[in-house]
N, C-alpha and C positions, 0 to 999 in steps of 0.2 A: 535363682532369688540372689545369691552371692554374687554372682558375675554384674546382674543388673547392680548392685549396690556399688561395685567396684568401677564398672563403667561409666556413670555419671560424674563422679568426681574426677576420675582421668580425662574424660572428655572436656569436662568443664577448664581442669587445668592447661591441657593442652590449648585450647582454644584462647585462652588468656595469654599464653606464651607468643602463640601465633600473632596476636594481635598488639602485643605489648613490650615484646623483644625487640623488634627494631626500634620503637621509641627509646627505650633504655640504652640500647648500643648508641644511637645517636645523641643522647646526652652523655653518655660517658666520653665519647669521643669529640665532644665539644672542650673537653678540659685537656685534649690530647697536646703536647706540645709540639707535634711534628705537623707539618704542613699535609702530609699523607693522612687524609681520614681514616686508613684501614690499617694503619701502623702505629702501635702505642710507643712514644719515645718519653713518655713521662708525663707528671701533672704539671698544668699551667692554664691559667687564666688570661694569657695574652690575647688569645682570639675576640674575648668578649670588650676588651680594651681595643683592640682594630675593628671590633664592629660599630662601636661608639664613634669611631672617626672615620667611617664610611658615609659621606654626606648623602650619596646615591640611596642606600638602603634607610636611612634616616628619613628621607623627604617622602621614599614610598612609604614606609610604614605611618608617617604622620597623615599623607593623603589618605591611605587605608581607615585609620582610626576614624579619622573625620567623617568620611562616606559610610563607614559601618554605623557609627553613632546616629548620623541623620537618617540614615536608611530603616535601621532598628526603631527608632522613634515614629516615623512617618508610617511604617509599616503595622506597627500596634495600634495606630489611630485609624487607619483605612481597613485593615484586616479586623479589628474589632465591630466596625460599623458593619462591613460585610457580613461578618460571621452571626453577628445578632439580627440581621436582616433573615438570613439563610434560616437561623433556627427560630425565630421568635414569627415571623411572617410567612407562614406556611403556603400561604395561598394567595397570590396574585399575578396579575398577566406579565408574563416573561420571567416568572421565576425559574424557569429550567435552562432558557438563555443565560441570564444572570448566574446562576449556579455554576454552568458549564465556563462561562468567561472568567469568573473567578479561580476556578480550579484549572483551570487551562494550563498556565504555566508549571503546574506541579507535574505535568506528563510530555509535555512540551519539551523536543531536546534544546540544549543550551544554544547548540549553533543556529538552530532555526530560530529561537528568541533573539539572538545576540544580532543576527542576520535582519530579521524583521524590525526590530527598534533602531539599527543604523539607517535603514531606509525609510522609517519614519522620520527621523531627526534630520536627515536630509531634504526629505521633502517639505517637510516643515520650515526649516532654514530659509530652502528657497521661496515659500510661499508667504511666511511672516517675519522672516528674519530672525526667527528664534527657535533654539537655541544658535546661538554664534558660534559656530565650530563645535566641536566634539572634546570633551573633557572632564572637569569635576563635576558638574551639573549633570552631564547627559549618563554618566556612570551611575551617581546618586539616583535618577529617575529609573534607569534601568534595573538596580537591586531593588527598589520599592514595588517595581513591577511583579518580581516573582516572590519576594519575601513574604508581601502580604497575604498571598495564596496560603502560606504555610501557617500563619497567624491567624487566619481565617477557620481553617481545619480545627485549630486547637481550640479556638475560642467556641467554635461552634459545637464541638465535643462537650466542652465544659457546660455550655448552655443547654444543652440537651439531656444530660444528667442530672442538671440542678431542680431542685423542689421548687414549682412555680406558685405553690401554695402560701410561700411567705410574700412575693409580691403582691399577689392576690388579698390577703391579709391588710399588708398597707395599705392596699387600695380602699379597703372596706373600711379603713380606720381615718381614710382623706386624705392621704399623702398625695401627692402631684407625680405623675409620670418620671419627671426630670429627676426629683428628690429620691424616688424610688431608686433609680439607676444609679445614682451617685451615693448614696449611703447605703443601699444593700445589695443590689447586684454586682456593682463594681468590686466590692470589699471582698464577695467571694468570688468572684473569677478572677481575684487579683495573682494568685499564683500562676493561672493561665497566661497572664499578660506577662508576667515574668519570664515563664518559658518561652512565650513567643518573642519575646524582645531579645532574649539570648539567642536564640535558633537564629534570628534575624541578624544578629550582630555576627555570627559565626561565619552564616551562609552570605553574608558580604564580605567579610574579611578573607574568605575562602575562595571565591569566585576568581576565573581566571578567564574562562571563554567569553562570556558576557561583557566582561571589562575590556577583552581584547578588541572588540567589535564597536565599541563606543565609546574607546579612550580617543587623546589624542596629544599631541606634544607638551610635556610638562604635565601631564597627568597620570605617570604610570604607578598601578598599585604595587603593593608589595608582592602578591602573587606573580605578577608580570615581572618584575626584577629578579626574583629569586629564580624563576623558570627560564629566564636568558641566561642567568649565571649557571644554573646546575645544567644546561646545556654544552658549556664547556669543562663540566667537571664539577664536583661538589666538592667546596671548600670548607677550611673549618669555620668561617666566619658566619655561611649558611646554617652550621650544626649549632654553633652559639645563638644565633637568630631564632632557631627552631626550638632552642630549650627554653629560651624565655617565651616564647609564645606557648609552649606546653606549661610552664609555670603560670601564667596568667590565665590561660583556660581552666587550670587546676584550681587556682584561686576562685576564680568565677564561678565556678561548679560548686566549691565548698560553701562560699556565700549563700549563693541560690538555694542551696539545699538546707542549711541553716534556716534561711527566711522562710521557707515552704513548711518545714518542721514547726517552726513557730506559730505560722498561720493555721496548721492543722491540730496544734494544741490548742490555740485559741478559738477555734471552731467549735472544740469537742467541748472544751471551758463553757462557752455561749450554750451548747445544746444541753449541758447538764445543768445549768443553771436556769434554763426554760423549762426543763422537766421538773425541776425541783420545785417551781413557782406554780407549774399546773397543779403538781401533787398539794401543793399546801390550799 
């Protein structure tokens, strides 16, 4: 019993060290004065200034942020519709095919997804003249294709756990289906929507393989630029960029955590008020 009591905390600590020690090392060496990323030569913030003067990285970051924002927004809309259909319309012709097509990007290798999308865009350009070349638009469409699958899974799981008696009660009181969705269902699944948006944003910002297939001149994303630079060796500017990304992700995680906690407290408060009204 004593061995088990010490094994679990020890394994947890070792696991966290294994995961986060490289990130901490990267953050520390982003403030290194030396050009060598493995030799400490004193504290300096010069590489952050050099990063802000690197037009190639800044342009790639701006392209990635725009693509990630558009992708996350569109993926939430389409993924919510798909998840709602799968969770609520349990029996309709073609349901198995529809579910399989929605979930396929989850298990499809990224190389296959990127190649198939590239062939699709080339065929569409030859037949319809759209999209004209590969670039910002094709990357965004490609990211929406696989991101909406993750959102659909999250929304389906949330709707499956949701108590449908609330919606049925609203129907009995004369509310229209559209009003029920926007005033009852949507607020309840709001935490899942936020989680899906953040996940889609992260997946788009992190993607390298698919974007490499469907990108064109002048539309290099941030992972593509970082990969091209890292192949020649890690520079302190990349460490500084990675530190900024870690900070942005941490801030986003904290904000989403606060939002979800407030949503949970508000839901618990409403449930207590409803029980109190029933008791009275």
